KOLDRENRO-922653 format. One line per field, with one value per residue (C-alpha): residue number from 1; residue in three letters; chain; x, y, z. Coordinates in nm, 3 decimals. Each point is the difference from the previous one (the first is absolute). Example, Ala and Ser with C-alpha at 12.3 -4.5 7.8 and 13.67 -1.06 7.14 Angstrom:
# residues 2
resi: [1 2]
resn: [ALA SER]
chain: [A A]
u: [1.230 0.137]
v: [-0.450 0.344]
w: [0.780 -0.066]
# end
This chain:
# residues 541
resi: [1 2 3 4 5 6 7 8 9 10 11 12 13 14 15 16 17 18 19 20 21 22 23 24 25 26 27 28 29 30 31 32 33 34 35 36 37 38 39 40 41 42 43 44 45 46 47 48 49 50 51 52 53 54 55 56 57 58 59 60 61 62 63 64 65 66 67 68 69 70 71 72 73 74 75 76 77 78 79 80 81 82 83 84 85 86 87 88 89 90 91 92 93 94 95 96 97 98 99 100 101 102 103 104 105 106 107 108 109 110 111 112 113 114 115 116 117 118 119 120 121 122 123 124 125 126 127 128 129 130 131 132 133 134 135 136 137 138 139 140 141 142 143 144 145 146 147 148 149 150 151 152 153 154 155 156 157 158 159 160 161 162 163 164 165 166 167 168 169 170 171 172 173 174 175 176 177 178 179 180 181 182 183 184 185 186 187 188 189 190 191 192 193 194 195 196 197 198 199 200 201 202 203 204 205 206 207 208 209 210 211 212 213 214 215 216 217 218 219 220 221 222 223 224 225 226 227 228 229 230 231 232 233 234 235 236 237 238 239 240 241 242 243 244 245 246 247 248 249 250 251 252 253 254 255 256 257 258 259 260 261 262 263 264 265 266 267 268 269 270 271 272 273 274 275 276 277 278 279 280 281 282 283 284 285 286 287 288 289 290 291 292 293 294 295 296 297 298 299 300 301 302 303 304 305 306 307 308 309 310 311 312 313 314 315 316 317 318 319 320 321 322 323 324 325 326 327 328 329 330 331 332 333 334 335 336 337 338 339 340 341 342 343 344 345 346 347 348 349 350 351 352 353 354 355 356 357 358 359 360 361 362 363 364 365 366 367 368 369 370 371 372 373 374 375 376 377 378 379 380 381 382 383 384 385 386 387 388 389 390 391 392 393 394 395 396 397 398 399 400 401 402 403 404 405 406 407 408 409 410 411 412 413 414 415 416 417 418 419 420 421 422 423 424 425 426 427 428 429 430 431 432 433 434 435 436 437 438 439 440 441 442 443 444 445 446 447 448 449 450 451 452 453 454 455 456 457 458 459 460 461 462 463 464 465 466 467 468 469 470 471 472 473 474 475 476 477 478 479 480 481 482 483 484 485 486 487 488 489 490 491 492 493 494 495 496 497 498 499 500 501 502 503 504 505 506 507 508 509 510 511 512 513 514 515 516 517 518 519 520 521 522 523 524 525 526 527 528 529 530 531 532 533 534 535 536 537 538 539 540 541]
resn: [MET LYS MET LYS GLU GLY PHE ASN LYS LEU ARG GLY GLY TYR TYR THR PRO LYS ILE ILE THR ASP PHE ILE CYS ASN TRP ALA ILE ASN ASN LYS THR GLU SER VAL LEU GLU PRO SER CYS GLY ASP GLY ALA PHE ILE SER SER ALA ILE GLU ARG LEU ASP SER VAL LYS GLU MET LYS ASN GLN ILE HIS ILE VAL THR GLY ILE GLU LEU CYS LYS GLU GLU ALA ASP LYS ALA SER LEU TYR ASP ALA ASP ILE ILE CYS SER ASP PHE PHE GLU TYR TYR ARG ASP PHE ILE ASP GLY LYS LYS LYS PHE ASP VAL ILE ILE GLY ASN PRO PRO PHE ILE ARG TYR GLN ASN PHE ASN PRO SER SER ARG GLU ILE ALA PHE THR TYR MET ARG ASP ALA GLY LEU HIS PRO THR LYS LEU THR ASN ILE TRP LEU PRO PHE LEU ILE LEU SER SER MET ALA LEU ASN GLU ASN GLY ARG ILE GLY MET VAL ILE PRO ALA GLU LEU PHE GLN VAL ASN TYR ALA GLY GLU ALA ARG GLU PHE LEU ALA GLU TYR PHE GLU ARG ILE THR LEU ILE THR PHE GLN HIS LEU VAL PHE ASP GLU ILE GLN GLN GLU VAL VAL LEU PHE LEU GLY GLU LYS LYS SER SER ILE LYS GLY MET GLN VAL ILE GLU LEU LYS ASP LEU GLU ASP LEU LYS ASN LEU ALA LEU LYS LYS PHE TYR ASP ILE GLU VAL LYS GLU LEU ARG HIS ASN ASP GLU LYS TRP VAL GLU TYR PHE LEU ASN CYS GLU GLU ILE GLU LEU LEU ARG LYS LEU ARG GLU ASN PRO GLU ILE THR ALA THR THR ASP LEU PHE GLU ILE ASN VAL GLY LEU VAL SER GLY GLU ASN ASN PHE PHE LEU LEU ASN GLN ASN MET VAL ASN GLU TYR GLN LEU ALA ASN ALA THR LYS MET VAL ILE GLY LYS THR GLU GLN LEU LYS GLY VAL ILE LEU SER GLU ASN ASP PHE GLU ASN LEU ILE LYS LYS GLY LYS LYS VAL TYR MET PHE MET PRO PRO ASN LEU PRO PHE SER GLU LEU SER LYS GLU GLU GLN ASP TYR ILE GLU TYR GLY GLU SER MET GLY TYR HIS GLN GLY TYR LYS CYS ARG ILE ARG LYS ASN TRP TYR CYS VAL PRO LYS SER TRP GLU PRO ASP ALA PHE ILE LEU ARG GLN VAL ASN ARG TYR PRO ARG ILE ILE LEU ASN HIS VAL ASN ALA VAL SER THR ASP THR ILE HIS LYS VAL ARG PHE PHE GLU GLY VAL ASN SER GLU TYR VAL ALA ALA ALA PHE LEU ASN SER PHE THR LEU ALA LEU SER GLU ILE THR GLY ARG SER TYR GLY GLY GLY VAL LEU THR PHE GLU PRO GLY GLU ILE ARG LYS LEU LYS ILE PRO MET LYS ASN ALA GLN MET LEU ASP VAL GLU LYS ILE ASP ARG LEU VAL ARG ASP ASN GLN ILE GLU GLU VAL LEU SER TYR THR ASP GLY VAL LEU LEU LYS ASP GLY ILE GLY LEU SER ASP CYS GLN ILE GLN MET LEU ARG GLY ILE TRP ILE LYS LEU SER ASN ARG ARG LEU GLY ARG LYS GLU ARG VAL ALA]
chain: [A A A A A A A A A A A A A A A A A A A A A A A A A A A A A A A A A A A A A A A A A A A A A A A A A A A A A A A A A A A A A A A A A A A A A A A A A A A A A A A A A A A A A A A A A A A A A A A A A A A A A A A A A A A A A A A A A A A A A A A A A A A A A A A A A A A A A A A A A A A A A A A A A A A A A A A A A A A A A A A A A A A A A A A A A A A A A A A A A A A A A A A A A A A A A A A A A A A A A A A A A A A A A A A A A A A A A A A A A A A A A A A A A A A A A A A A A A A A A A A A A A A A A A A A A A A A A A A A A A A A A A A A A A A A A A A A A A A A A A A A A A A A A A A A A A A A A A A A A A A A A A A A A A A A A A A A A A A A A A A A A A A A A A A A A A A A A A A A A A A A A A A A A A A A A A A A A A A A A A A A A A A A A A A A A A A A A A A A A A A A A A A A A A A A A A A A A A A A A A A A A A A A A A A A A A A A A A A A A A A A A A A A A A A A A A A A A A A A A A A A A A A A A A A A A A A A A A A A A A A A A A A A A A A A A A A A A A A A A A A A A A A A A A A A A A A A A A A A A A A A A A A A A A A A A A A A A A A A A A A A A A A A A A A A A A A A A A A A A A A A A]
u: [4.374 -0.223 -0.285 -0.329 -0.087 -0.268 -0.163 0.308 0.206 -0.241 -0.023 0.373 -0.038 0.346 0.062 0.290 0.235 -0.025 0.372 -0.065 -0.327 0.164 0.310 -0.205 -0.227 0.283 0.170 -0.304 -0.194 0.129 -0.141 -0.097 -0.223 -0.364 -0.141 0.098 -0.140 0.026 -0.160 -0.010 0.003 -0.107 -0.047 0.183 0.363 0.118 -0.302 0.123 0.353 -0.109 -0.212 0.287 0.230 -0.251 -0.034 0.382 0.027 -0.067 -0.174 -0.234 -0.151 -0.374 0.019 -0.132 -0.252 0.255 0.064 -0.220 0.002 -0.166 -0.071 -0.217 -0.066 -0.256 0.129 0.348 -0.136 -0.190 0.324 0.182 -0.292 0.102 0.288 -0.240 0.127 -0.224 -0.047 -0.190 -0.117 0.054 0.200 0.303 -0.020 -0.375 0.077 0.287 -0.236 -0.285 0.175 0.363 0.057 -0.011 -0.154 0.250 0.373 0.181 0.321 0.090 -0.101 0.109 -0.079 0.067 -0.207 -0.161 0.201 -0.267 0.062 -0.196 -0.233 -0.113 -0.020 -0.380 -0.073 -0.189 0.263 0.275 -0.148 -0.008 0.357 0.129 -0.187 0.186 0.330 -0.052 -0.097 0.340 0.177 0.045 -0.112 -0.110 -0.023 -0.132 0.335 -0.078 -0.054 -0.238 0.277 0.123 -0.314 -0.028 0.346 -0.054 -0.345 0.121 0.290 -0.235 -0.218 0.289 0.012 0.297 0.214 -0.138 0.177 -0.087 0.124 -0.108 0.097 0.051 0.114 0.362 -0.096 -0.044 0.385 0.005 -0.317 -0.076 -0.362 0.113 0.238 -0.228 -0.086 0.360 0.029 -0.321 0.122 0.350 -0.175 -0.270 0.221 0.306 0.136 -0.051 0.135 -0.019 0.061 0.066 0.059 0.251 -0.236 -0.373 -0.194 -0.352 -0.102 -0.086 0.015 0.285 -0.047 0.292 -0.111 0.149 -0.115 -0.067 0.032 -0.075 0.026 -0.151 0.228 0.351 0.305 0.219 -0.136 0.062 -0.022 0.152 -0.019 0.054 0.054 -0.066 0.033 -0.346 -0.265 0.227 0.231 -0.308 -0.087 0.347 0.013 0.004 -0.211 0.246 0.297 -0.139 -0.001 0.376 0.011 0.117 -0.270 0.026 -0.135 -0.335 -0.035 -0.343 -0.030 -0.126 0.343 -0.005 0.086 0.239 0.282 -0.077 0.161 0.322 0.185 -0.008 0.343 -0.103 -0.332 0.179 0.254 -0.279 -0.205 0.310 0.083 -0.356 0.013 0.353 -0.024 0.300 -0.206 -0.226 -0.377 -0.113 -0.266 0.282 0.144 -0.283 -0.375 -0.144 -0.322 -0.160 0.053 -0.260 -0.321 -0.095 -0.298 0.069 0.370 -0.088 -0.112 0.236 0.329 0.148 0.322 0.194 -0.190 -0.333 0.118 0.111 -0.308 -0.236 0.246 -0.016 0.353 -0.141 -0.263 0.211 0.252 0.259 -0.125 0.122 -0.270 0.177 0.260 0.207 0.062 0.215 0.343 0.238 -0.032 -0.008 -0.255 0.213 -0.079 0.189 -0.232 -0.300 0.145 0.051 -0.356 -0.130 0.203 -0.146 -0.350 -0.097 -0.303 0.189 -0.211 -0.319 -0.282 -0.047 -0.185 -0.112 -0.291 -0.228 -0.344 0.028 -0.071 0.293 0.253 0.220 -0.133 0.267 -0.108 -0.364 0.066 0.180 -0.271 -0.269 0.208 -0.008 -0.378 -0.041 0.182 -0.216 0.294 -0.199 -0.251 0.238 -0.076 0.301 -0.057 -0.367 -0.005 0.240 -0.130 0.209 0.058 0.312 0.187 0.198 0.007 0.341 0.205 0.361 0.270 0.243 0.375 0.022 -0.188 -0.036 -0.142 -0.333 0.081 0.352 0.168 0.327 0.027 -0.156 0.191 -0.030 0.036 0.092 -0.209 0.244 -0.254 -0.295 -0.228 -0.314 -0.114 -0.313 -0.128 0.208 0.298 0.004 0.130 0.246 0.061 0.299 -0.028 0.185 0.360 0.011 0.251 -0.189 0.317 0.112 -0.338 -0.020 0.351 -0.048 -0.333 0.189 0.159 -0.052 -0.196 -0.263 -0.041 -0.038 -0.259 -0.189 -0.055 -0.196 -0.170 -0.130 -0.262 0.061 -0.255 0.033 0.149 0.320 -0.030 0.067 -0.266 0.027 -0.277 0.115 -0.074 0.246 0.275 -0.059 0.090 0.346 0.317 0.331 0.344 0.104 0.322 0.279 -0.243 0.183 0.300 -0.196 0.022 -0.356 0.112 0.224 -0.303 -0.211 0.241 0.023 -0.375 -0.038 0.259 -0.197 0.286 -0.209 0.233 0.288 -0.222 -0.071 0.363 0.081 -0.288 0.008 0.367 -0.073 -0.334 -0.032 0.364 0.157 -0.319 -0.180 0.270 -0.148 0.240 0.077 -0.190 -0.310 0.022 0.030 -0.312 -0.197 0.112 -0.108 -0.341 -0.062 0.117 -0.200 -0.328 0.036 0.101 -0.298 -0.237 0.152 0.006 -0.382 -0.034 0.185 -0.211 -0.328 0.118]
v: [2.596 0.114 0.225 0.036 0.369 0.189 -0.236 -0.193 0.316 0.113 -0.335 -0.063 -0.311 -0.122 -0.340 -0.203 -0.200 -0.381 -0.030 0.207 -0.176 -0.336 0.090 0.147 -0.298 -0.249 0.171 0.050 -0.324 -0.334 -0.329 0.158 0.268 -0.040 0.338 0.263 0.348 0.242 0.319 0.180 -0.279 0.184 -0.239 -0.281 0.011 -0.083 -0.241 -0.201 -0.018 -0.102 -0.285 -0.119 0.005 -0.200 -0.265 -0.021 -0.082 -0.370 0.011 0.270 -0.107 0.068 0.259 0.278 0.164 0.085 0.311 0.302 0.302 0.332 0.243 0.323 0.005 -0.260 -0.032 -0.081 -0.227 -0.207 -0.044 -0.122 -0.236 -0.205 -0.136 -0.179 0.169 0.164 0.347 0.265 0.319 0.250 0.293 -0.149 0.237 -0.078 -0.366 0.033 0.164 -0.243 -0.329 0.020 0.217 -0.211 -0.287 -0.146 -0.016 -0.125 -0.201 0.192 0.340 0.095 0.279 0.332 0.265 0.296 0.326 0.263 0.345 0.118 0.231 -0.305 -0.229 -0.076 0.190 -0.269 -0.259 0.235 0.064 -0.381 -0.034 0.301 -0.107 -0.330 0.173 0.237 -0.300 -0.143 0.317 0.158 0.355 -0.001 0.346 0.138 -0.115 -0.365 -0.210 -0.298 -0.254 0.077 -0.102 -0.301 -0.112 0.080 -0.171 -0.302 -0.041 0.011 -0.269 -0.255 -0.283 -0.037 -0.179 0.188 0.133 0.291 0.062 0.327 0.233 0.339 0.346 0.057 0.311 -0.238 0.040 0.373 0.215 0.164 -0.105 -0.363 0.058 -0.140 -0.285 -0.096 -0.003 -0.209 -0.250 -0.024 -0.096 -0.220 -0.227 -0.189 -0.012 0.229 -0.051 0.289 -0.080 0.311 0.032 0.218 0.019 0.084 -0.326 0.120 0.095 0.362 0.098 0.220 -0.137 -0.176 -0.295 -0.242 -0.351 0.003 -0.344 -0.014 -0.290 0.026 -0.281 -0.084 -0.168 0.282 0.340 0.331 0.172 -0.103 0.202 -0.176 0.220 -0.160 0.134 -0.091 -0.269 -0.252 0.018 -0.062 -0.306 -0.144 0.092 -0.327 0.013 -0.221 0.219 0.344 -0.098 0.000 0.366 0.222 0.091 0.333 0.079 0.168 0.329 0.053 0.365 0.197 0.040 -0.032 -0.336 0.117 -0.078 -0.376 0.017 0.014 -0.289 -0.052 0.161 0.313 0.028 -0.028 0.268 0.242 -0.070 0.042 0.342 0.126 -0.056 0.150 0.318 0.148 0.031 0.302 -0.007 0.254 0.112 0.130 0.206 0.157 0.013 -0.089 0.057 0.008 0.302 0.251 -0.141 0.255 -0.181 0.105 0.013 0.118 0.331 0.040 -0.098 0.244 0.041 0.328 0.094 -0.027 0.192 0.277 -0.007 0.053 0.221 -0.241 0.031 0.126 -0.276 -0.302 -0.218 -0.228 -0.372 -0.345 -0.214 -0.287 -0.253 0.062 0.352 -0.112 -0.121 -0.023 0.040 0.387 0.208 0.313 0.333 -0.118 -0.305 0.221 0.229 -0.298 -0.120 0.347 0.008 -0.333 0.148 -0.221 0.086 0.097 0.277 -0.042 0.254 0.096 0.323 0.138 -0.180 0.292 0.057 0.028 0.375 0.076 -0.164 0.180 0.038 -0.246 -0.256 0.053 -0.036 -0.330 -0.137 0.103 -0.188 -0.312 0.021 0.027 -0.331 -0.161 -0.046 0.119 -0.286 -0.278 -0.151 0.135 0.345 -0.005 -0.065 0.287 0.338 0.165 -0.266 0.175 -0.023 -0.322 -0.071 0.090 -0.178 0.014 0.049 -0.288 -0.008 -0.300 -0.244 -0.378 -0.164 -0.173 -0.231 -0.108 -0.211 -0.135 0.144 0.277 0.304 0.322 0.317 0.321 0.301 0.284 0.218 0.017 -0.186 -0.181 -0.333 -0.166 -0.317 -0.219 0.094 -0.007 0.298 -0.016 0.228 -0.071 0.029 0.272 -0.082 -0.261 0.070 -0.048 -0.061 -0.276 -0.177 0.031 -0.135 -0.288 -0.114 -0.155 -0.313 -0.361 -0.076 0.280 -0.082 -0.371 0.089 0.224 -0.301 -0.185 0.311 0.160 -0.151 -0.127 -0.129 -0.148 0.313 -0.019 0.345 0.020 0.212 0.162 0.160 0.225 -0.283 -0.226 0.259 0.028 -0.368 0.039 0.038 0.188 -0.062 0.350 -0.069 0.159 0.172 0.331 -0.144 -0.045 0.260 0.049 0.193 -0.297 -0.231 0.244 -0.013 -0.373 -0.047 0.227 -0.207 -0.314 -0.136 -0.136 -0.294 0.252 0.194 -0.322 -0.104 0.352 0.024 -0.371 0.037 0.314 -0.091 -0.381 -0.108 0.281 0.131 -0.307 -0.262 -0.228 -0.242 0.012 -0.325 0.152 0.311 -0.206 -0.198 0.319 0.123 -0.340 0.024 0.329 -0.110 -0.324 0.155 0.318 -0.213 -0.239 0.301 0.172 -0.328 -0.032 0.350 -0.130 -0.323 0.190 0.246]
w: [-3.158 -0.292 0.099 -0.171 -0.077 0.189 0.242 0.098 0.035 0.271 0.175 -0.002 -0.210 -0.098 -0.131 0.118 -0.224 0.045 0.083 0.319 0.094 -0.046 0.206 0.290 0.010 -0.027 0.292 0.217 -0.037 0.134 0.122 0.339 -0.168 0.085 -0.112 -0.262 -0.034 -0.293 0.121 -0.341 -0.252 -0.312 -0.286 0.186 -0.084 0.351 0.042 -0.309 0.126 0.346 -0.131 -0.229 0.302 0.213 -0.285 -0.008 0.375 0.027 0.333 -0.108 -0.330 -0.033 0.271 -0.223 0.235 0.265 -0.230 0.065 -0.226 0.064 -0.283 0.007 -0.383 -0.101 -0.349 0.120 0.278 -0.267 -0.189 0.313 0.072 -0.310 0.210 0.228 0.318 0.256 -0.153 0.205 -0.171 0.278 0.129 0.183 0.298 0.054 -0.031 0.251 0.252 -0.047 -0.056 0.096 0.304 0.305 -0.188 -0.260 -0.074 -0.318 -0.046 -0.318 -0.147 -0.346 -0.245 -0.170 0.189 -0.187 -0.022 0.074 0.146 0.304 -0.199 -0.224 0.297 0.070 0.322 0.181 -0.085 0.086 0.346 0.070 -0.112 0.193 0.316 -0.004 -0.073 0.294 0.226 -0.098 0.112 -0.340 -0.102 -0.367 -0.176 -0.326 -0.150 0.075 -0.313 0.010 -0.051 0.356 0.196 -0.235 0.109 0.369 0.038 -0.204 0.238 0.290 -0.166 0.016 0.249 0.234 -0.253 -0.304 -0.309 -0.226 -0.341 -0.175 -0.278 0.165 -0.136 0.063 0.199 0.297 0.030 0.060 -0.003 0.333 0.005 0.003 0.289 0.266 -0.226 -0.031 0.381 0.027 -0.259 0.162 0.332 -0.150 -0.216 0.116 -0.348 -0.293 -0.348 -0.253 -0.365 -0.218 -0.376 -0.188 -0.291 0.002 -0.012 -0.066 -0.353 -0.068 0.370 0.125 0.351 0.168 0.211 0.251 0.102 0.373 0.158 0.372 0.234 0.351 0.123 -0.113 0.120 -0.141 0.084 -0.172 -0.333 -0.333 -0.324 -0.338 -0.296 -0.338 -0.352 -0.137 -0.006 -0.162 0.306 0.221 -0.213 0.061 0.368 0.187 0.318 0.190 -0.080 0.080 0.364 -0.015 -0.067 0.288 0.254 0.187 0.343 -0.017 0.192 0.160 -0.100 -0.301 -0.171 -0.367 -0.140 -0.275 0.240 -0.027 -0.354 0.201 0.165 0.374 0.053 -0.183 0.177 0.335 -0.078 -0.109 0.316 0.218 -0.148 0.016 0.376 0.036 0.217 -0.179 -0.321 0.010 -0.092 -0.260 0.258 0.208 -0.283 -0.195 -0.063 -0.337 -0.167 -0.346 -0.226 -0.109 -0.162 -0.271 -0.119 -0.360 -0.101 -0.350 0.158 0.300 -0.158 -0.245 -0.201 -0.029 -0.315 0.161 0.309 -0.235 -0.215 0.296 0.194 0.306 0.141 0.331 0.019 -0.061 0.197 -0.123 0.003 -0.082 -0.147 -0.159 0.119 -0.310 0.103 0.290 -0.101 0.298 0.365 -0.019 -0.184 -0.085 -0.168 -0.308 -0.017 0.002 -0.265 -0.223 0.051 -0.087 -0.321 -0.101 0.033 0.294 0.216 0.314 0.134 0.203 -0.008 0.367 0.037 0.338 0.150 -0.051 -0.170 -0.377 0.020 0.219 -0.230 -0.251 -0.358 -0.121 0.244 -0.085 -0.369 0.053 0.222 -0.262 -0.258 0.230 0.042 -0.379 -0.023 0.273 0.234 0.297 -0.032 0.116 0.335 0.196 -0.145 0.040 0.374 0.084 0.114 -0.265 -0.260 -0.137 0.334 0.074 0.369 0.138 0.274 0.109 -0.254 -0.058 0.081 -0.225 -0.220 -0.014 -0.315 0.039 -0.286 -0.086 -0.272 0.137 0.351 0.228 0.106 0.195 -0.214 0.188 -0.096 -0.064 -0.192 0.246 -0.247 0.077 -0.133 -0.137 0.168 -0.249 0.232 0.383 0.194 0.292 0.284 0.226 0.381 0.183 0.041 -0.281 -0.273 -0.337 -0.196 0.223 -0.024 -0.389 -0.025 0.246 -0.149 -0.295 0.165 -0.062 0.313 -0.046 -0.377 0.086 0.265 -0.245 -0.233 0.270 0.133 -0.317 -0.239 -0.348 -0.255 -0.348 -0.154 0.221 0.155 0.378 0.183 0.342 0.187 0.299 0.243 -0.184 0.008 0.375 0.034 -0.154 0.200 -0.082 0.157 0.103 0.192 -0.191 -0.243 0.060 -0.187 -0.326 -0.283 -0.126 -0.311 -0.096 0.049 -0.211 -0.292 0.020 -0.002 -0.295 -0.191 0.088 0.215 0.291 0.055 0.055 0.240 0.204 0.009 0.142 0.256 0.104 0.116 0.192 0.155 0.011 0.052 0.189 0.151 0.136 -0.040 -0.275 -0.164 -0.373 -0.038 0.168 -0.219 -0.306 0.108 0.043 -0.342 -0.142 0.162 -0.158 -0.341 0.012 0.104 -0.223 -0.308 0.065 0.013 -0.308 -0.184 0.036 -0.157 -0.309 -0.019 0.028 -0.273]
# end
């Protein structure tokens, strides 16, 4: 997936290894194929493989011109034309509007769509693409990358027995902006095969990809996920054999596809428990939102020496700004004292929201220092009435990490601290015991569910936005029997397995009546998915 500098970086031009183009073409093209489309053919890598495949199928020799390639860049289109296919220099979305929509369908569509963010997406082309997506019931946003409408419109250009094989970013599995697309694809194709790789397979690009193989008609319906080590494994993957791999039932909703790494029994157990009325939704226990957005942490976050130097004790509030500052499931006074001793920036400058002239001399001196450093010129600061005042909201009872390494957790706020936007804030509803919730959160079901609810990219970190935390569920029956201080000590000692053995017995076995086998399966799901995620971090590094 080498990428030329400059021009190709902007146009999303990535070049696909021949092992991948050969595999997709060999899978997609058979002796019934009468038309092939490559909607972003670049210099012709897929075109070449398609023609080789056609030449190898006895009934289709000399059928070169059933292959159509579309390429926006003339220089690249000229290269692709050397393969003697029908190459059209055009924008795909304009071509779709003028020559495909309501006029033509294809047996096979193959390719590696461009990866271009919204702001670099040509506005007129983007409007065409988004109009067709909206017509299909989707709601594209400014987060939508160009690969997504390429995949959706290409799917709609297939005939009733069509097949599509595309190289797609692995974010298809989990990003929120692709949720509607997952639902669309699950309804549009009777069978979907996703091939993933443990190792990055594109040179010099830290982008994890999957091979998306969709069949509009299939005798065996559902989803199968095949995880390979690298391109050599793909080269050795027999097309006839991979149809023997377990196929899972496709849910026609926007749920993330990470769960399809599990087997059918594991998926069914998770789905059953998500619908169990005895397990409480987080939305019934607390509200969650992002922490404070300072706009310039270098100015607003201070350590004890800086507070003393500028005499700002009355204008600061304790703050947690980094994940590493939260160790257990309780943030205590002793924790804060240790952070202060280590020189950590655990104070936030929070003067009264008053005109500069009405502030204390100490506050004015510090603000003038900030302006001398240019901190007031950042966007978030610049748009405020008083740039030096961070907008306030409710104070948290607890925190939840936005990005986690091994597992998420709730951390009780026993020091009345605030947090920056790297850490989410939690406020429990009236009548909810915060200690019970923090203790019960750490169980094998909730941690397994978190792995398919959060988002993880090539670096292995599991990321949660507030909306994803709201989709989690916690078994609260018997939570009053848990000792949160015991759990805090075990978490600090990195004894999460001991925590789960303790909480699973109280909550899952005695609380909702799960068997030892079911509990073991849930633990295995969490370990399997978290190890896979963390393993990718090591491979990228």
